[in-house]
N, C-alpha and C positions, 0 to 999 in steps of 0.2 A: 431840711426838705421833707415834706410829708410823703410817705410811701404807702402804697396799697389803697384798697377801697373796702371799707367795712360795708356790709349789706345795709346797715342802718344809716350810712353816710359817714364821711370823715375818713382819715387815714388809719391804718393799723399801727403805724409807727412813724418815727422821724429818723432821718439820716443826718448825722453831723459830718460835715466835710469841710475841707479848706479850699477856698477859691484860689489860693496861691499855688497849691500843689495838685489841683484837680482840674480836669476839663469840665467846667460846670455846665456848658452847653450840651456836651455829649451825655453827661450824667443826668441832667434834667430830661433830655429826650428819652433815655432808657427808662427812667423812673416813670415818666408819663406813659410810655408804652405798657409797662408792667401794670400800672394802676388802671389803665383803660381795659387791659385784658382781664384783670381781676374783677372789675366792675361788670364786665360782660358775663363772666362766669357766675357772678352773684345773681344777675338777672335770669340767665338761662337755667340755672339749677335751683333757683328759689332759695338760696342760702340765707341764713340768719346769723346774727352776731349778738353780742351782749349790749350793743347800743350805748356803751359807756363812752363819754366824750374824752378824747385824748388831747390834752393841750400840748402846744409846742414846748420843748424843753428850753431851759435857759442855757445858753452856750457861753463858755469862757475859753479864752486862749491863754495858756500858760507855757512859757518857754517854747513858743512856736507850735504848740500842739493844741488843737481844738478838741474840746470835750464838753459833755453836759456838766453843769455845776452840781455840786453835792446838794444844793438846796432844791434842785429840780425834782419833782415827783416822778418824772419819766427818765429813766437811766438808759435809754436806747442808744 
């Protein structure tokens, strides 16, 4: 799930979670609220970022645990 709002656009990071053990609706609502708040601060304060594109990580589930795969460039 993308999290946060870079001033140049796109998320600051990605959150890996399990739909089997998480309340995905509540989590998505909280992340959306946080991202909107961060985007508002970016506008109000005129913040800047590196504008680097952050691609979504590749996710694997091993032994019932979700994690980013070792081949993914983003280890969030």
